Steps between C-alpha positions, in 0.01 A plus 500: 500500500534384138249645256413147384416408859288816539312418179450142619355617831266735311391207283421291808297785650303552179442132440522337163325785322692599191605862483720706277709803584724746325829638618729759343874495542849484354646162413801438721574139403374229270588157637407268213623180671251560784224662289520814714490872437603742774339846487579816689164648595377771736467224762856372452624195315236259374578152365243354261498176304463449126330205331472356149186713464662831599452754221748777427817338639696695240409818696679373814843649447710625788435870552167498311192665655214251478139436599460141620169320530513200730279269699538256783537143372621205703568737790742719306474825298519398133524751217243488224628802305790745493441826312731798451399802704479826307 
């Protein structure tokens, strides 16, 4: 099952309550045309969406270890910040 679908189901179960989460991983792909970043995490591949408000996009380079803060908006996981992981 797609990670976006899993996140959407979680959102439906939690209701419309806003929540934020952090995830650590290695950037596998940056798909600018689709506003997506694919991370390799301990859970597998995670696809998250960027927005105009996403901070730290310059840190999303393939192969970079990052800490991503995201929240559920419009039924999809959207990134608020990407920070390098030390």
